[in-house]
All heavy atoms as an XYZ file, in Angstrom:
887
protein
N     -51.431    -39.192     44.818
C     -51.018    -38.652     46.096
C     -49.780    -37.777     45.914
O     -49.673    -36.748     46.543
C     -50.745    -39.780     47.093
C     -51.960    -40.618     47.467
S     -53.279    -39.726     48.269
C     -52.600    -39.457     49.862
N     -48.875    -38.198     45.066
C     -47.669    -37.411     44.846
C     -48.007    -36.077     44.179
O     -47.465    -35.040     44.551
C     -46.663    -38.198     43.999
C     -45.332    -37.495     43.845
C     -44.329    -38.366     43.124
C     -42.989    -37.673     42.993
N     -42.004    -38.515     42.291
N     -48.924    -36.093     43.230
C     -49.345    -34.852     42.573
C     -49.959    -33.899     43.589
O     -49.681    -32.694     43.582
C     -50.336    -35.163     41.454
N     -50.763    -34.429     44.485
C     -51.374    -33.603     45.528
C     -50.304    -33.023     46.448
O     -50.336    -31.840     46.786
C     -52.366    -34.423     46.344
C     -53.013    -33.628     47.457
C     -53.875    -34.481     48.371
O     -54.248    -35.608     47.994
O     -54.164    -34.002     49.481
N     -49.355    -33.855     46.843
C     -48.288    -33.385     47.724
C     -47.505    -32.241     47.071
O     -47.192    -31.237     47.729
C     -47.357    -34.534     48.087
N     -47.203    -32.372     45.790
C     -46.475    -31.311     45.086
C     -47.312    -30.039     45.026
O     -46.815    -28.939     45.282
C     -46.057    -31.774     43.668
C     -45.029    -32.907     43.765
C     -45.491    -30.613     42.864
C     -44.752    -33.612     42.436
N     -48.602    -30.170     44.727
C     -49.473    -28.993     44.685
C     -49.585    -28.313     46.042
O     -49.758    -27.104     46.134
C     -50.867    -29.371     44.183
C     -51.031    -29.488     42.686
C     -52.440    -29.952     42.332
C     -50.738    -28.169     41.996
N     -49.469    -29.101     47.098
C     -49.565    -28.540     48.449
C     -48.217    -28.027     48.957
O     -48.125    -27.593     50.087
C     -50.151    -29.571     49.406
C     -51.621    -29.881     49.133
C     -52.190    -30.805     50.197
N     -53.514    -31.240     49.899
C     -54.634    -30.620     50.285
N     -54.557    -29.500     50.964
N     -55.816    -31.117     49.983
N     -47.170    -28.095     48.126
C     -45.908    -27.478     48.499
C     -44.713    -28.385     48.645
O     -43.616    -27.916     48.954
N     -44.867    -29.679     48.435
C     -43.726    -30.595     48.543
C     -42.768    -30.377     47.376
O     -43.154    -29.902     46.313
C     -44.203    -32.045     48.566
N     -41.538    -30.749     47.593
C     -40.525    -30.621     46.545
C     -40.687    -31.750     45.524
O     -40.683    -32.918     45.892
C     -39.117    -30.688     47.171
O     -39.011    -29.666     48.156
C     -38.044    -30.513     46.117
N     -40.831    -31.405     44.244
C     -40.949    -32.445     43.211
C     -39.667    -33.270     43.127
O     -38.582    -32.758     43.365
C     -41.165    -31.661     41.924
C     -41.552    -30.284     42.346
C     -40.949    -30.065     43.692
N     -39.794    -34.530     42.794
C     -38.637    -35.406     42.605
C     -38.723    -36.061     41.235
O     -39.803    -36.162     40.651
C     -38.584    -36.507     43.685
O     -39.803    -37.261     43.633
C     -38.398    -35.923     45.067
N     -37.599    -36.491     40.729
C     -37.525    -37.221     39.452
C     -38.129    -36.444     38.287
O     -38.601    -37.046     37.320
C     -38.193    -38.594     39.566
C     -37.576    -39.445     40.640
O     -36.369    -39.391     40.873
N     -38.394    -40.230     41.314
N     -38.192    -35.120     38.406
C     -38.753    -34.316     37.325
C     -40.261    -34.393     37.203
O     -40.834    -33.912     36.229
N     -40.927    -35.006     38.170
C     -42.382    -35.138     38.123
C     -43.064    -33.810     38.429
O     -42.590    -33.024     39.241
C     -42.860    -36.176     39.137
C     -42.476    -37.589     38.756
O     -42.408    -37.869     37.548
O     -42.242    -38.404     39.664
N     -44.191    -33.602     37.782
C     -45.061    -32.459     38.058
C     -46.467    -33.015     38.251
O     -46.745    -34.157     37.837
C     -45.081    -31.465     36.881
O     -45.692    -32.106     35.751
C     -43.684    -30.969     36.538
N     -47.371    -32.254     38.843
C     -48.747    -32.746     38.947
C     -49.334    -33.108     37.574
O     -50.016    -34.119     37.436
C     -49.494    -31.582     39.583
C     -48.447    -30.901     40.412
C     -47.187    -31.005     39.594
N     -49.012    -32.308     36.572
C     -49.516    -32.590     35.228
C     -48.951    -33.893     34.679
O     -49.699    -34.735     34.156
C     -49.164    -31.426     34.273
O     -49.688    -30.209     34.814
C     -49.743    -31.647     32.892
N     -47.646    -34.089     34.812
C     -47.046    -35.320     34.270
C     -47.559    -36.555     34.999
O     -47.770    -37.605     34.377
C     -45.515    -35.254     34.339
O     -45.047    -35.324     35.673
N     -47.781    -36.439     36.285
C     -48.277    -37.586     37.058
C     -49.717    -37.931     36.667
O     -50.065    -39.103     36.513
C     -48.164    -37.300     38.557
C     -46.730    -37.214     39.076
C     -46.696    -36.577     40.456
C     -46.080    -38.583     39.101
N     -50.552    -36.899     36.500
C     -51.937    -37.167     36.081
C     -51.962    -37.759     34.675
O     -52.715    -38.698     34.410
C     -52.770    -35.887     36.132
C     -53.224    -35.516     37.531
S     -54.250    -34.046     37.583
C     -55.752    -34.622     36.832
N     -51.136    -37.225     33.794
C     -51.123    -37.740     32.421
C     -50.582    -39.160     32.342
O     -50.999    -39.939     31.489
C     -50.336    -36.798     31.514
C     -51.127    -35.547     31.200
O     -52.348    -35.557     31.229
N     -50.428    -34.468     30.921
N     -49.680    -39.504     33.237
C     -49.164    -40.877     33.275
C     -50.294    -41.860     33.568
O     -50.415    -42.912     32.934
C     -48.078    -40.973     34.349
C     -47.404    -42.310     34.453
C     -46.315    -42.319     35.524
O     -45.718    -41.274     35.794
O     -46.094    -43.409     36.083
N     -51.131    -41.520     34.513
C     -52.263    -42.385     34.862
C     -53.314    -42.369     33.758
O     -53.857    -43.400     33.371
C     -52.870    -41.954     36.213
C     -51.874    -42.275     37.324
C     -54.207    -42.627     36.460
C     -52.223    -41.725     38.671
N     -53.591    -41.181     33.213
C     -54.608    -41.068     32.164
C     -54.216    -41.806     30.890
O     -55.073    -42.290     30.160
C     -54.869    -39.596     31.857
C     -55.646    -38.915     32.950
C     -55.762    -37.420     32.702
N     -56.997    -36.987     33.303
C     -58.056    -36.575     32.621
N     -58.010    -36.490     31.329
N     -59.145    -36.233     33.255
N     -52.914    -41.888     30.631
C     -52.469    -42.505     29.377
C     -52.808    -43.992     29.308
O     -53.122    -44.504     28.234
C     -50.969    -42.292     29.179
O     -50.224    -43.046     30.120
N     -52.780    -44.692     30.434
C     -53.043    -46.134     30.356
C     -54.515    -46.479     30.193
O     -54.861    -47.624     29.920
C     -52.394    -46.905     31.506
C     -53.080    -46.838     32.843
C     -54.161    -47.650     33.157
C     -52.610    -45.982     33.830
C     -54.765    -47.603     34.382
C     -53.211    -45.937     35.068
C     -54.286    -46.744     35.341
O     -54.884    -46.679     36.565
N     -55.399    -45.489     30.328
C     -56.823    -45.742     30.048
C     -57.287    -44.953     28.827
O     -58.477    -44.841     28.569
C     -57.722    -45.408     31.269
C     -57.453    -46.349     32.408
C     -57.578    -43.965     31.687
N     -56.312    -44.385     28.103
C     -56.597    -43.607     26.895
C     -57.513    -42.417     27.144
O     -58.336    -42.068     26.293
C     -57.164    -44.506     25.789
C     -56.185    -45.577     25.378
O     -54.993    -45.305     25.237
N     -56.664    -46.789     25.200
N     -57.392    -41.797     28.311
C     -58.145    -40.577     28.621
C     -57.376    -39.384     28.057
O     -56.157    -39.447     27.893
C     -58.317    -40.429     30.130
N     -58.059    -38.292     27.771
C     -57.366    -37.110     27.250
C     -56.328    -36.593     28.248
O     -56.521    -36.673     29.458
C     -58.474    -36.077     27.061
C     -59.751    -36.813     27.166
C     -59.488    -38.085     27.900
N     -55.246    -36.069     27.708
C     -54.189    -35.518     28.562
C     -54.632    -34.221     29.215
O     -55.480    -33.497     28.683
C     -52.928    -35.238     27.741
O     -52.376    -36.434     27.265
N     -54.045    -33.936     30.354
C     -54.289    -32.684     31.067
C     -53.329    -31.644     30.512
O     -52.144    -31.911     30.335
C     -54.035    -32.877     32.583
C     -54.128    -31.560     33.321
C     -54.990    -33.892     33.152
N     -53.831    -30.461     30.223
C     -52.985    -29.351     29.789
C     -52.945    -28.322     30.906
O     -53.969    -28.029     31.514
C     -53.530    -28.708     28.518
C     -53.496    -29.673     27.349
O     -52.526    -30.401     27.171
N     -54.559    -29.684     26.559
N     -51.799    -27.781     31.193
C     -51.676    -26.814     32.274
C     -51.541    -27.519     33.605
O     -51.519    -28.746     33.693
N     -51.460    -26.733     34.651
C     -51.308    -27.290     35.992
C     -52.676    -27.553     36.600
O     -53.504    -26.643     36.677
C     -50.524    -26.312     36.898
O     -49.258    -26.055     36.293
C     -50.317    -26.888     38.287
N     -52.934    -28.775     37.033
C     -54.233    -29.066     37.659
C     -54.339    -28.377     39.024
O     -53.330    -28.113     39.679
C     -54.230    -30.585     37.801
C     -52.788    -30.971     37.814
C     -52.074    -29.952     36.987
N     -55.552    -28.117     39.429
C     -55.815    -27.561     40.761
C     -56.091    -28.704     41.727
O     -56.249    -29.864     41.307
C     -57.037    -26.632     40.728
O     -58.195    -27.422     40.403
C     -56.867    -25.507     39.713
N     -56.175    -28.387     43.002
C     -56.549    -29.409     43.982
C     -57.938    -29.957     43.670
O     -58.190    -31.152     43.829
C     -56.490    -28.853     45.400
C     -55.099    -28.638     45.963
C     -55.165    -27.926     47.311
C     -54.347    -29.948     46.106
N     -58.831    -29.107     43.206
C     -60.178    -29.549     42.833
C     -60.105    -30.540     41.665
O     -60.819    -31.542     41.647
C     -61.049    -28.349     42.463
C     -62.510    -28.678     42.291
C     -63.204    -29.047     43.590
O     -62.830    -28.550     44.662
O     -64.136    -29.870     43.512
N     -59.225    -30.272     40.706
C     -59.028    -31.202     39.582
C     -58.534    -32.561     40.087
O     -58.976    -33.606     39.614
C     -58.015    -30.639     38.577
C     -58.492    -29.392     37.871
O     -59.717    -29.199     37.738
O     -57.623    -28.593     37.462
N     -57.611    -32.537     41.033
C     -57.092    -33.790     41.590
C     -58.166    -34.566     42.336
O     -58.258    -35.784     42.223
C     -55.915    -33.515     42.524
C     -54.593    -33.189     41.852
C     -53.549    -32.842     42.901
C     -54.114    -34.336     41.010
N     -58.987    -33.844     43.107
C     -60.077    -34.505     43.829
C     -61.039    -35.163     42.848
O     -61.450    -36.314     43.041
C     -60.811    -33.506     44.718
C     -61.956    -34.049     45.558
C     -61.480    -35.125     46.527
C     -62.644    -32.919     46.316
N     -61.367    -34.471     41.778
C     -62.248    -35.043     40.754
C     -61.603    -36.252     40.085
O     -62.259    -37.261     39.825
C     -62.594    -33.998     39.696
C     -63.484    -32.878     40.225
O     -64.067    -33.042     41.320
O     -63.575    -31.833     39.558
N     -60.314    -36.145     39.796
C     -59.595    -37.256     39.152
C     -59.577    -38.489     40.051
O     -59.784    -39.609     39.602
C     -58.167    -36.816     38.822
C     -57.394    -37.797     38.005
C     -57.808    -37.832     36.542
O     -58.574    -36.958     36.088
O     -57.363    -38.765     35.845
N     -59.346    -38.274     41.344
C     -59.334    -39.400     42.295
C     -60.722    -40.030     42.396
O     -60.845    -41.236     42.585
C     -58.832    -38.944     43.663
C     -57.324    -38.696     43.677
C     -56.828    -38.286     45.046
N     -57.073    -39.288     46.072
C     -56.319    -40.359     46.281
N     -55.271    -40.596     45.518
N     -56.613    -41.204     47.248
N     -61.774    -39.227     42.271
C     -63.135    -39.778     42.304
C     -63.345    -40.739     41.135
O     -63.960    -41.794     41.301
C     -64.163    -38.650     42.249
N     -62.826    -40.372     39.974
C     -62.961    -41.258     38.809
C     -62.049    -42.470     38.924
O     -62.448    -43.598     38.641
C     -62.638    -40.482     37.525
C     -63.682    -39.447     37.153
C     -63.368    -38.787     35.833
N     -62.212    -37.910     35.886
C     -62.256    -36.614     36.215
N     -63.412    -36.051     36.527
N     -61.158    -35.893     36.227
N     -60.812    -42.244     39.325
C     -59.819    -43.321     39.366
C     -60.149    -44.384     40.420
O     -59.956    -45.563     40.205
C     -58.433    -42.725     39.645
C     -57.317    -43.715     39.693
C     -56.975    -44.345     38.348
O     -57.359    -43.776     37.310
O     -56.343    -45.414     38.344
N     -60.652    -43.944     41.567
C     -60.875    -44.874     42.678
C     -62.357    -45.066     42.997
O     -62.718    -45.329     44.141
C     -60.135    -44.384     43.931
C     -58.650    -44.301     43.748
C     -57.989    -43.091     43.763
C     -57.908    -45.450     43.540
C     -56.619    -43.016     43.593
C     -56.546    -45.397     43.363
C     -55.895    -44.171     43.383
N     -63.211    -44.976     41.998
C     -64.663    -45.044     42.206
C     -65.088    -46.308     42.952
O     -65.987    -46.267     43.783
C     -65.386    -44.953     40.871
N     -64.457    -47.424     42.686
C     -64.856    -48.690     43.306
C     -63.947    -49.111     44.456
O     -64.005    -50.258     44.887
C     -64.869    -49.812     42.260
C     -65.987    -49.627     41.252
O     -66.991    -48.997     41.601
O     -65.847    -50.116     40.119
N     -63.116    -48.209     44.940
C     -62.134    -48.606     45.944
C     -62.324    -47.941     47.310
O     -61.454    -48.010     48.160
C     -60.721    -48.337     45.405
C     -60.454    -49.174     44.170
C     -59.073    -48.970     43.605
O     -58.134    -48.718     44.382
O     -58.929    -49.070     42.381
N     -63.453    -47.280     47.498
C     -63.837    -46.711     48.802
C     -62.846    -45.694     49.361
O     -62.608    -45.651     50.563
C     -64.068    -47.836     49.817
O     -65.091    -48.693     49.379
N     -62.269    -44.863     48.499
C     -61.383    -43.793     48.960
C     -62.078    -42.450     49.040
O     -61.531    -41.482     49.565
C     -60.168    -43.658     48.029
C     -59.095    -44.620     48.356
C     -58.786    -45.772     47.687
C     -58.174    -44.561     49.453
N     -57.749    -46.414     48.295
C     -57.351    -45.685     49.381
C     -57.981    -43.653     50.492
C     -56.342    -45.930     50.299
C     -56.971    -43.897     51.399
C     -56.174    -45.031     51.297
N     -63.268    -42.334     48.491
C     -63.920    -41.028     48.366
C     -64.130    -40.355     49.715
O     -63.885    -39.159     49.858
C     -65.245    -41.189     47.625
C     -65.912    -39.882     47.280
C     -65.113    -39.123     46.280
N     -65.814    -37.911     45.872
C     -65.238    -36.927     45.238
N     -63.976    -36.987     44.913
N     -65.923    -35.871     44.894
N     -64.589    -41.082     50.702
C     -64.818    -40.496     52.023
C     -63.526    -39.895     52.581
O     -63.510    -38.779     53.060
C     -65.371    -41.558     52.983
C     -65.661    -41.037     54.357
C     -66.214    -42.157     55.265
N     -66.641    -41.624     56.523
C     -65.833    -41.359     57.543
N     -64.545    -41.611     57.427
N     -66.290    -40.852     58.651
N     -62.441    -40.652     52.518
C     -61.150    -40.161     53.010
C     -60.723    -38.909     52.263
O     -60.223    -37.949     52.870
C     -60.063    -41.232     52.857
C     -60.333    -42.455     53.677
O     -61.172    -42.451     54.561
N     -59.645    -43.534     53.379
N     -60.880    -38.927     50.938
C     -60.483    -37.773     50.142
C     -61.314    -36.546     50.495
O     -60.786    -35.442     50.627
C     -60.615    -38.071     48.649
C     -59.530    -38.995     48.125
O     -58.505    -39.177     48.827
O     -59.695    -39.541     47.023
N     -62.623    -36.718     50.629
C     -63.482    -35.582     50.961
C     -63.113    -34.991     52.321
O     -63.121    -33.769     52.493
C     -64.956    -35.997     50.938
C     -65.543    -36.275     49.554
C     -66.941    -36.849     49.683
C     -65.531    -35.024     48.694
N     -62.780    -35.828     53.277
C     -62.358    -35.330     54.582
C     -61.036    -34.578     54.447
O     -60.884    -33.464     54.954
C     -62.249    -36.481     55.607
C     -63.650    -37.022     55.929
C     -61.537    -36.018     56.875
C     -63.665    -38.311     56.723
N     -60.074    -35.160     53.750
C     -58.755    -34.537     53.605
C     -58.837    -33.204     52.865
O     -58.113    -32.263     53.178
C     -57.802    -35.495     52.890
C     -56.369    -35.049     52.958
C     -55.384    -36.058     52.391
N     -55.497    -36.184     50.957
C     -56.054    -37.216     50.326
N     -56.542    -38.236     51.003
N     -56.127    -37.258     49.022
N     -59.721    -33.095     51.885
C     -59.860    -31.872     51.106
C     -60.824    -30.874     51.754
O     -61.082    -29.818     51.202
C     -60.330    -32.196     49.685
C     -59.233    -32.625     48.760
C     -58.725    -33.917     48.829
C     -58.704    -31.765     47.825
C     -57.717    -34.331     47.977
C     -57.705    -32.167     46.967
C     -57.200    -33.450     47.046
N     -61.369    -31.217     52.927
C     -62.270    -30.306     53.637
C     -63.636    -30.177     52.988
O     -64.295    -29.154     53.131
N     -64.101    -31.218     52.302
C     -65.373    -31.150     51.590
C     -66.392    -32.192     52.057
O     -67.445    -32.331     51.453
C     -65.127    -31.313     50.093
C     -64.256    -30.193     49.527
C     -64.228    -30.242     48.032
C     -63.435    -29.092     47.476
N     -64.159    -27.840     47.504
N     -66.091    -32.884     53.134
C     -66.972    -33.963     53.586
C     -68.346    -33.443     53.997
O     -69.361    -34.089     53.772
C     -66.323    -34.720     54.748
C     -67.085    -35.935     55.183
C     -67.264    -37.005     54.332
C     -67.617    -36.013     56.457
C     -67.964    -38.139     54.732
C     -68.313    -37.140     56.872
C     -68.486    -38.201     56.007
N     -68.390    -32.250     54.597
C     -69.665    -31.694     55.040
C     -70.372    -30.892     53.948
O     -71.443    -30.358     54.177
C     -69.469    -30.813     56.282
C     -69.142    -31.582     57.540
C     -67.658    -31.942     57.654
O     -66.830    -31.303     56.992
O     -67.344    -32.890     58.403
N     -69.779    -30.783     52.760
C     -70.428    -30.070     51.661
C     -71.677    -30.821     51.205
O     -71.875    -31.985     51.536
C     -69.475    -29.919     50.472
C     -68.372    -28.903     50.737
O     -68.331    -28.317     51.828
O     -67.525    -28.725     49.841
N     -72.490    -30.154     50.413
C     -73.709    -30.763     49.889
C     -73.387    -31.521     48.606
O     -73.376    -30.978     47.522
C     -74.762    -29.685     49.610
C     -76.084    -30.281     49.202
O     -76.363    -31.438     49.488
N     -76.892    -29.512     48.514
N     -73.097    -32.817     48.729
C     -72.803    -33.658     47.570
C     -73.796    -34.809     47.545
O     -74.348    -35.196     48.562
C     -71.363    -34.189     47.594
C     -70.870    -34.677     48.924
C     -70.154    -33.965     49.846
C     -71.066    -35.971     49.506
N     -69.890    -34.728     50.948
C     -70.435    -35.970     50.767
C     -71.697    -37.123     49.084
C     -70.427    -37.071     51.614
C     -71.697    -38.231     49.926
C     -71.051    -38.191     51.167
N     -74.032    -35.302     46.349
C     -74.997    -36.400     46.200
C     -76.382    -35.976     46.665
O     -76.846    -34.892     46.347
N     -77.010    -36.819     47.435
C     -78.340    -36.528     47.975
C     -78.267    -36.190     49.459
O     -79.228    -36.365     50.201
C     -79.274    -37.736     47.761
C     -79.540    -38.022     46.317
C     -78.940    -39.094     45.685
C     -80.380    -37.203     45.588
C     -79.180    -39.356     44.352
C     -80.641    -37.447     44.253
C     -80.029    -38.530     43.638
N     -77.131    -35.724     49.912
C     -76.920    -35.479     51.337
C     -77.958    -34.519     51.921
O     -78.537    -34.779     52.965
C     -75.512    -34.942     51.566
C     -75.124    -34.839     53.000
C     -73.700    -34.341     53.108
C     -72.956    -35.130     54.128
N     -71.568    -34.735     54.223
N     -78.171    -33.376     51.266
C     -79.086    -32.372     51.797
C     -80.507    -32.924     51.923
O     -81.203    -32.644     52.891
C     -79.069    -31.125     50.920
C     -79.893    -29.994     51.472
C     -79.742    -28.746     50.625
C     -80.542    -27.608     51.208
N     -80.438    -26.401     50.400
N     -80.925    -33.718     50.937
C     -82.284    -34.253     50.934
C     -82.446    -35.425     51.913
O     -83.441    -35.532     52.610
C     -82.687    -34.721     49.532
C     -82.838    -33.603     48.525
C     -81.510    -33.113     47.960
O     -80.484    -33.805     48.119
O     -81.495    -32.015     47.379
N     -81.457    -36.314     51.968
C     -81.585    -37.524     52.773
C     -81.050    -37.385     54.191
O     -81.517    -38.072     55.097
C     -80.868    -38.688     52.069
C     -81.423    -39.055     50.701
C     -80.595    -40.157     50.078
C     -82.877    -39.469     50.807
N     -80.041    -36.520     54.376
C     -79.436    -36.392     55.701
C     -78.900    -34.975     55.893
O     -77.693    -34.748     55.898
C     -78.313    -37.423     55.884
C     -77.800    -37.499     57.288
C     -78.628    -37.915     58.321
C     -76.504    -37.130     57.594
C     -78.173    -37.967     59.615
C     -76.040    -37.183     58.892
C     -76.878    -37.600     59.894
O     -76.423    -37.645     61.187
N     -79.802    -33.995     56.018
C     -79.370    -32.596     56.112
C     -78.467    -32.301     57.312
O     -77.615    -31.421     57.243
C     -80.673    -31.813     56.185
C     -81.739    -32.792     56.491
C     -81.253    -34.136     56.072
N     -78.603    -33.057     58.395
C     -77.738    -32.823     59.559
C     -76.279    -33.104     59.227
O     -75.368    -32.544     59.849
C     -78.189    -33.688     60.735
N     -76.027    -33.933     58.218
C     -74.669    -34.269     57.817
C     -73.880    -33.095     57.277
O     -72.664    -33.165     57.134
N     -74.553    -32.000     56.961
C     -73.866    -30.812     56.468
C     -73.122    -30.083     57.584
O     -72.260    -29.252     57.303
C     -74.860    -29.855     55.796
C     -75.594    -30.417     54.576
C     -76.693    -29.474     54.119
C     -74.629    -30.696     53.443
N     -73.444    -30.377     58.827
C     -72.799    -29.672     59.946
C     -72.157    -30.599     60.975
O     -71.457    -30.124     61.853
C     -73.836    -28.783     60.681
O     -74.914    -29.605     61.140
C     -74.370    -27.697     59.761
N     -72.378    -31.880     60.898
C     -71.877    -32.810     61.909
C     -70.421    -33.203     61.646
O     -70.132    -34.257     61.085
C     -72.761    -34.056     61.967
C     -74.154    -33.766     62.467
C     -75.041    -34.993     62.473
O     -74.763    -35.959     61.736
O     -76.022    -34.974     63.230
N     -69.502    -32.354     62.077
C     -68.075    -32.609     61.848
C     -67.580    -33.848     62.590
O     -66.595    -34.454     62.189
C     -67.258    -31.389     62.228
C     -67.532    -30.202     61.328
C     -66.588    -29.066     61.632
C     -66.960    -27.823     60.881
N     -66.707    -27.820     59.487
N     -68.258    -34.261     63.646
C     -67.820    -35.446     64.383
C     -67.939    -36.713     63.536
O     -67.316    -37.726     63.845
C     -68.585    -35.603     65.705
C     -70.037    -35.997     65.552
C     -70.404    -37.331     65.552
C     -71.022    -35.031     65.449
C     -71.732    -37.706     65.434
C     -72.352    -35.388     65.328
C     -72.713    -36.729     65.320
N     -68.699    -36.659     62.451
C     -68.860    -37.835     61.585
C     -67.600    -38.149     60.783
O     -67.522    -39.158     60.107
C     -70.023    -37.630     60.622
C     -71.342    -37.440     61.330
C     -72.055    -38.736     61.503
N     -73.368    -38.490     62.088
C     -73.908    -39.271     62.982
N     -73.267    -40.336     63.397
N     -75.085    -38.992     63.478
N     -66.595    -37.271     60.854
C     -65.326    -37.532     60.159
C     -64.615    -38.742     60.753
O     -63.802    -39.361     60.080
C     -64.404    -36.317     60.267
C     -64.917    -35.113     59.525
C     -63.996    -33.943     59.736
N     -64.538    -32.749     59.113
C     -63.998    -31.563     59.223
N     -62.893    -31.408     59.926
N     -64.544    -30.525     58.635
N     -64.892    -39.044     61.985
C     -64.321    -40.240     62.613
C     -65.466    -41.192     62.937
O     -66.608    -40.768     63.099
C     -63.504    -39.911     63.878
C     -64.373    -39.190     64.907
C     -62.280    -39.090     63.537
C     -63.698    -39.010     66.247
N     -65.157    -42.448     63.034
C     -66.176    -43.453     63.306
C     -66.334    -43.656     64.809
O     -65.414    -43.385     65.580
C     -65.802    -44.793     62.659
C     -65.873    -44.778     61.166
C     -64.732    -44.926     60.399
C     -67.090    -44.627     60.515
C     -64.791    -44.924     59.013
C     -67.168    -44.625     59.126
C     -66.020    -44.772     58.386
N     -67.472    -44.182     65.235
C     -67.621    -44.523     66.646
C     -66.768    -45.745     66.986
O     -66.463    -46.563     66.127
C     -69.114    -44.845     66.793
C     -69.558    -45.224     65.425
C     -68.692    -44.477     64.460
N     -66.392    -45.832     68.242
C     -65.679    -47.017     68.716
C     -66.748    -48.078     68.987
O     -67.739    -47.809     69.677
C     -64.882    -46.719     70.007
C     -64.181    -47.961     70.505
C     -63.894    -45.583     69.783
N     -66.597    -49.279     68.438
C     -67.606    -50.321     68.663
C     -67.787    -50.616     70.156
O     -66.823    -50.600     70.930
C     -67.032    -51.535     67.935
C     -66.090    -50.975     66.930
C     -65.526    -49.739     67.556
N     -69.018    -50.895     70.548
C     -69.317    -51.149     71.959
C     -68.537    -52.341     72.496
O     -68.103    -52.328     73.647
C     -70.825    -51.373     72.160
C     -71.236    -51.416     73.618
C     -70.920    -50.121     74.363
O     -71.248    -49.037     73.902
N     -70.269    -50.238     75.510
N     -68.324    -53.373     71.691
C     -67.538    -54.526     72.134
C     -66.124    -54.113     72.542
O     -65.568    -54.648     73.503
C     -67.449    -55.585     71.031
C     -68.786    -56.265     70.777
O     -69.714    -56.090     71.591
O     -68.887    -56.966     69.748
N     -65.541    -53.186     71.809
C     -64.195    -52.701     72.126
C     -64.222    -51.919     73.437
O     -63.348    -52.082     74.291
C     -63.632    -51.837     70.978
C     -62.320    -51.188     71.372
C     -63.468    -52.671     69.717
N     -65.228    -51.077     73.607
C     -65.347    -50.302     74.849
C     -65.569    -51.220     76.049
O     -65.076    -50.932     77.146
C     -66.497    -49.298     74.734
C     -66.300    -48.167     73.723
C     -67.587    -47.357     73.585
C     -65.148    -47.279     74.109
N     -66.288    -52.314     75.848
C     -66.527    -53.258     76.938
C     -65.248    -53.964     77.359
O     -65.043    -54.244     78.534
C     -67.572    -54.302     76.528
C     -68.946    -53.705     76.363
O     -69.227    -52.597     76.820
N     -69.822    -54.417     75.671
N     -64.379    -54.255     76.401
C     -63.129    -54.957     76.697
C     -62.104    -54.024     77.332
O     -61.416    -54.391     78.272
C     -62.551    -55.592     75.409
C     -61.154    -56.124     75.635
C     -63.470    -56.707     74.922
N     -62.002    -52.817     76.806
C     -61.021    -51.859     77.311
C     -61.757    -50.689     77.956
O     -62.146    -49.736     77.287
C     -60.114    -51.369     76.183
C     -58.943    -50.574     76.708
O     -58.979    -50.046     77.816
N     -57.902    -50.478     75.910
N     -61.937    -50.751     79.259
C     -62.706    -49.732     79.965
C     -61.953    -48.412     80.108
O     -62.521    -47.432     80.596
C     -63.127    -50.249     81.354
O     -61.953    -50.620     82.080
C     -64.062    -51.436     81.224
N     -60.693    -48.356     79.702
C     -59.948    -47.093     79.719
C     -60.303    -46.215     78.517
O     -60.021    -45.023     78.525
C     -58.434    -47.348     79.716
C     -57.976    -48.003     80.999
O     -58.447    -47.672     82.074
N     -57.068    -48.951     80.885
N     -60.898    -46.808     77.498
C     -61.276    -46.046     76.321
C     -62.625    -45.391     76.542
O     -63.441    -45.850     77.342
C     -61.372    -46.954     75.101
C     -60.047    -47.370     74.546
C     -58.836    -47.315     75.158
C     -59.819    -47.916     73.265
N     -57.865    -47.797     74.326
C     -58.438    -48.174     73.146
C     -60.646    -48.224     72.192
C     -57.864    -48.707     72.012
C     -60.056    -48.760     71.055
C     -58.691    -48.993     70.976
N     -62.874    -44.297     75.822
C     -64.196    -43.671     75.852
C     -64.679    -43.494     74.427
O     -63.890    -43.491     73.487
C     -64.148    -42.333     76.584
C     -63.342    -41.246     75.915
C     -63.389    -39.961     76.735
C     -62.636    -38.872     76.042
N     -63.408    -38.101     75.096
N     -65.966    -43.367     74.292
C     -66.575    -43.211     72.979
C     -66.160    -41.871     72.370
O     -65.995    -40.886     73.079
C     -68.102    -43.286     73.086
C     -68.849    -43.274     71.782
C     -68.437    -44.384     70.843
O     -67.534    -44.180     70.045
N     -69.058    -45.542     70.964
N     -65.977    -41.848     71.056
C     -65.675    -40.601     70.367
C     -66.831    -39.633     70.534
O     -68.002    -40.042     70.560
C     -65.418    -40.873     68.880
C     -64.128    -41.621     68.643
O     -63.144    -41.378     69.333
N     -64.137    -42.521     67.680
N     -66.507    -38.357     70.637
C     -67.530    -37.331     70.835
C     -68.574    -37.381     69.735
O     -68.256    -37.591     68.566
C     -66.894    -35.940     70.852
C     -66.025    -35.702     72.084
O     -66.242    -36.400     73.099
O     -65.137    -34.837     72.028
N     -69.832    -37.221     70.115
C     -70.929    -37.194     69.165
C     -71.662    -38.505     69.020
O     -72.753    -38.549     68.470
N     -71.067    -39.608     69.516
C     -71.692    -40.913     69.382
C     -72.186    -41.422     70.722
O     -71.757    -41.073     71.753
C     -70.712    -41.937     68.778
C     -70.350    -41.627     67.365
C     -69.119    -41.050     67.041
C     -71.239    -41.884     66.332
C     -68.789    -40.760     65.732
C     -70.907    -41.596     65.012
C     -69.690    -41.035     64.727
O     -69.361    -40.761     63.428
């Protein structure tokens, strides 16, 4: 996250760079070091590998503006997902809407 923030314009602290931060993480799994400055696409790919089992991919794809892109089997299994931007947020459960009648369902659901 810090590497991404720096790439997006935040002021680096403690002498950290996106490259040094990625290499710090890569070193403990004996992955090859990154040479040069990584791009946002490189960071997104790195996060996909690092957090494969931790359910962060959806959040990352939304934050990077790639959630509606054609990834995996999306086009074949759910082609409408390529344009349904409302899917970035989840529906409010009906039980919650029943309890709090001041709330309304998120658009699209």
